[in-house]
N, C-alpha and C positions, 0 to 999 in steps of 0.2 A: 629309295627307302626299302629295306627288306628286313624283316625280323620275325621271330617266333615268341609267342607269349602264352600264358595260361588263360583259357576262356573265362574261368571264374574271376581272376584278377582283372581282366579286361572289362567284364560286366560290372564289377564293383566300381572301377574307376569311372566308367561312363555314367553310372547312376549318381556318383558323388558330384561330378562337375555339371551334370544336367541341372542341378539345383540353381545354377546361375542363369539359365536360359529363361527369358520372358516370352510370353505368348504374343505380345504386341510389338515385336521388333520391327523397325522400319528398314534397317539394313539387312539384306539376306544373309550376310556372313555372320551376323549375331545369332542366327538360328543354328549355327554350326559349332562343332567342337574342334579345337585345334589339336591335332595328333602329331607329336614330334618325337622322332627317335634320335637319341644323342648319347654317345658313350655306351653304357650298358643299361640305359634306362629308357622307358617310354613315358613321355610327358603328355598330359591332357590339360587343356585350359578352356574355360567358357566364361563369357561375360555378357552383361546387359548394360554396360557402361556405368552402372551404379555399384554393382558388386562383381567381383571376379573370383572364380574358384579354380585352383590349380592342384594337380595331383600327379604322382608318378608311381610306376611299378617297375620292377626289375624285368628285363627282357633280354633275349638272345639276339642282339642287333648285329646283322651282317653288313648293312649299309645304312648310313644316316639319311634323314630327310624329314619333310613335314608336309601336311595337307590339312585342310579343314573339311569336315563332312557333316551332313545334316544330323543334328543331335538325336531327334526322335527315331529316325530310320536306323542309324547305326546301333543305338541302344536296344531297340526292339529286335533287330536282327541277331545281335550277339546273344541276347537272352534266350533265343530259340536254338542256339547251337548246343550240341551234346558232347562234342569232343573236348578233351582236356587241353589239347594244344591247338593253337590257331596261328596261321601265317598271314602277316600283313605286308603288302607291298604297294608301291605306287606305279600305275601304268601310264602310258601316254594319254594325253587328253585330260590330265588332272583327275584321275579316278583312283579310289582305294580298292585294291583287290583283297578280299577276305577269303582265305582257303582253309578248309578243314578236310578231314579224310573222306567226307561224303558230299561236300558241296564247294562250289566256287562262285563267288558273287563279285560284281563290280558296283561300287557306290560312287556316283559322280560327286566331285567336291569343288571347292573354290580355293584359289591360290592362297597360301598362308600370308602372302604379302598384303592381302586385303584385311587380315585380322587385326583388330586394334591391339596396340601394345598394352600388356598388363602393367599397370603402374608400379614402380618401386617405391616402397614407403621409406622415406628418410627418417628413421626413428629418432624422436626426441626423448621418448620415454618407453621403457621396456620392463615387463614384469612377467613372472610365471604364476599360474594359478592351477590348482588341481582340476582335472577334467570333470570329475563327479561333482565337485562343489560348484563349478561354473555351470554345469548342466542343470543342477537344482535351482541355482539363482536365476537362470534364464527362464525356466518353466514357471517359476513363482512370480515373475514380474512382467514379462513381455505382453501377456494377455491384457494388461491394464492400459497399454499404450493406445493413443487415439488412432482411429482409422480415417479421420477427417484431415485432409491435406491442407486445409485453410490455415492451420497453425502448425507449421512444420516441426517446431521444437517439441510438440506433444506427440508427434508420430514416431518418436525415437525413444530409446532407453538412455537415461542419464547415468553416466559412470563417473564416480568421484573416487580418486585414488589418493590416499593420504598416509604416507609412511607404510605401515603394514596392513592397513584396512582398505577395503573396497566396498563401495555402495552402488547397487543397481536400483534405479528408481524409474517407474513408469506411471503415467497418469493421463487420463483423458478429460480431466477437470471435474469429473463426477465421482471418480474413485482413484485411489493411488496405492501402489504396491512398492515397498522398499525392502530390499534384502541386503544384508551385510555379509562380507567374507573376510577372512584373515589370510594374509599372505605369509608364506614361510620366510621369505626374504624381503626385508624392507626396501622401499625405494627412497631416494633423496627427494625431499619436498613433497609437493602435491600437485595434481593436475586433474582436470575434468574434461569430458567430451560428451557429445550426444550421438549415439550410434543408431542408425535407422532400425526400426523394429523388424523390418523384413530381414535385415542382415542378422540380427540377433536370433530370429526364428530359424534361419538357415544354419546358423552356428549351432543352435540347439540340436538340430537333426544330425549334424556331423558329430558333435561330442557324444550324443546319445548312442551312436553306433561305433565310436572309436575305442580301440583298445589302448590308446595312449594314456599315460598317467597324468600328463601335464599339457596345458595350453600355454604357448608363448604369445604374449600380446605386445605388439609394438605400435605406437601411435605417433603421428606427426600432427601438424596444425590442422590439416583437413582430410587426413586419411588414417585408417587403422588396419592393421594386419593381424590375423589370428593364425597361428601355426598349430595344427593338431596332427601329430604323426607325420604322414606324407602329404597331408592336405594343407593348402594355404588359401585363406579367404581374405581378400582385400576389399575394403569398402570405403566409400566417401563418408565423411562425417557431416552431420547437420549443423549449419551455422546458426548462431543465435544464443540467447541466454535462457537457461531453464528456469522456471518459476521458483521463487523462494518457498518451497513446499513445506519446510519444517515448521513454519509458524502456524500451519493449519492442523497439525497433528495434536490432538488434545493431550495434555500432560498427564491427566488423571481422570478416571471415570467414576461417576457417582455409584454406578452399578456395574459389578463384574459378574459375568455369567460363564460358568464352566460347562461345556456341552460336547457331546460326542459328534465328531464330523459326520460319521455315517448316519446317525439318527437324524441330525439336523438336515443333511442333504436330502434324505428320503422325504421328509416332511415338506421341504421347500419345493421339491419336484412336484409333489401332489398339489400343493397350494398354487404353485406356478401355473398349473394347467388352467386355472380359473383367472389368475392374475394377468394373463396375456391380454384379456379383454379390457384391462384397466392399466395399460402401460407398465405392466410387471410390478405394480405397487402391492406390497404386502405389509401387514402390521405385525410387529413383534412386541409381545407384552410379557415382561418377566415379573414374577411374583414370589414372595417369600415362602410360599408353600412348595417350592422346588419345581415349578413348572414354567416353561416358556410356551406361550400360546401364539401360534402363527396363523394368521387369518387374512381373508380378502373381504373387500366390500362386495355386496351382491352385484353380479354382472349379468349380461344377457344369457349366459349359459349356466349360471348358478353361482354358488359360493362354497368356500371350504374353511374349516376351522380345525386345527390340529394341535396337539400338545407334545412337547418334548421334555423329558426329565433333565433337570439341571442342578448344579450347585450354584447358589447365589450369594454374593457378598455385597452388601449395600442395600439401598432402598428399592422399592418397587419402581419399575420404569417401563416406558413404551416408546416405540419409534417406528416410523414408516420407511421402508427401504425398497430399492429395486431388487426384485428376487433374483434376476439373472446375475447382477453384480455380486450378490452374496453367494450364489451357487458356483460362480466362477472360481472364487478363492477356495471354496471347499473342495472343488474338483482338482485344482492344481497343487494344493498343499498336501504333504505326505503324512502329516501328523494324525494321531487318533483323536486327540481332543484339542479344542481351541478355547480361548477366552474371548468373549464378546463384551466390549465395554460400551456403556451408554452414559450420556450426561443428561441431555434433555432432547426434546423433539427437534430442535433447530441445530444441534451440534452433530458432527460426524460420528458414526459408529466406528469403533476400532476392533479389528480382529487380529489376535496374536496366537501363535502356537503356545500350548500350555507349558511345554518342557524346554523351550529355547527362546532366546531373546534377540535373535538376529533377523527377525522378520516382523513387519507391521503392514497392515492393509486397512485403509479407511474408505468408508462409503459415505457420501453426502446424503443427508436425509431428504425424504420427499415431503412435500407439504400435505398435511392431512386435510 
């Protein structure tokens, strides 16, 4: 293998595929990135056997070939090069030689024959979705997925595709986020799947940085493929049935409170300093005088009581919630104002954006 490529493109490629490298790999080759020159392109692949990320850049390939090299080392080294053009070649003893105008280095590698095959997804369903829309949907839902592996179906994001509508849903059984999207092109019928939250998080990092306008999604029975520009991310799907979540979303709230995201966030951060001593429990009390009172019980370090200006529709109401769960949605949502709906102390609180109807977030109440 011998080729010339741009240092900037090489660095970007390594940073992208690095996202598939896990820190606790048992096989040494899984700590490596597969670098392969073929045709007029340079291909990069990395996997942790759950997800795999592939990427390619254009290169001046003089001779084809492949090698796997330690991900951390090659990425760190290339980031420190200042030259615009870099020469890559394979030397005897399975090593990658990286040459610039001022330096020559050898990085010992492992034979590409030992690298796992990146699975091909035999697509049963394929659809296109706008990159920005997908990026927003990911950021507004994935944080609500469970980090507890004892219930695998809750450690993923549920995707339901029906005609021209897509729903992304995540829950840890204490809170739930649902975001809807519209597809420009309808698909025939409908299907659903559960994508690991880690996969969705990595996808979000890719879409966030990508200049591509669309993401092509292809799914089979147990795998899913996301194509974003030159990037391909393949992941296994989580087996099992997602809970029938729609029945726990309240249809109507007795009290609807319109409040500024920024104002409420600031108050919850302050009250949250004291709520940490009390399992993040805070009380919210909405009254017809246009105030939402947010408070904590007295704790070892003190207590806090603060007010936020609101518009209220309905009766006076109060509820106890986990402050972190409430702060999470206010952090990830991009709207200026939200509607907080309450029924009673035992019913979930519902948070929706004021000016759109494609998102709903619910938090289970805490016992007072």
